[in-house]
N, C-alpha and C positions, 0 to 999 in steps of 0.2 A: 457423424456421431449423433446419436439420439439422446435427448435430454430427458432423463427420468426425474420424477419429483425428488428422489434422494440425491441425484447428481446436482440438481438446481440448488437444493438446500445446502449441500456441501460447498458448492461454489460461493453461495451467498455468505456462509459462515467464514470461509477462507478470506474473502474480500473484506468482510466486516472486521475480522481480526487484524488484517493488514492496516486498515484505516485506524483502528484503535492504537496499534503499535506506533504508527506514524504520529498520531496526536500526542502520545506519551513522550516520544522523543522530542517533539517540538516544545512541549511544556517544559521538559527538563532543560533543553537548550536555552530557552528564554529565561528560565528561573536562575540559571547560572551566568547571566549577563550577556548572552549572545545577542547580536543585533539582527534585526529583520532584514532579509535580503530583498532586493528589488524584484518586481514581478518578472522582469526579463531573466534575471538569474534563476529564479525558481522554475520558469518554463524551460530554460535551456539546460539546466543541471539537475534533471530529475533522476532519482535513484529508485527504480521500480523494484519491489520485492521479487525474489526468485519464486517461481511457481513450484508446486510439488513435483517430484520426479514423475516422469511419464506424461505430463501435460506439456504440449508444445503448441505454439501458435501455428495456425494453418497458413 
């Protein structure tokens, strides 16, 4: 797959939006009294966002 400037920008925008959504969820969780998980729990229980339809890992 060849990366065009438009494809790179779209990928960066997608990942940035995913990071913003994750930060929003974390702020909301802690604001409502959630406790912070250990680093090990965060590493082993990751919830990756689903990619857009049509994109698959190689």
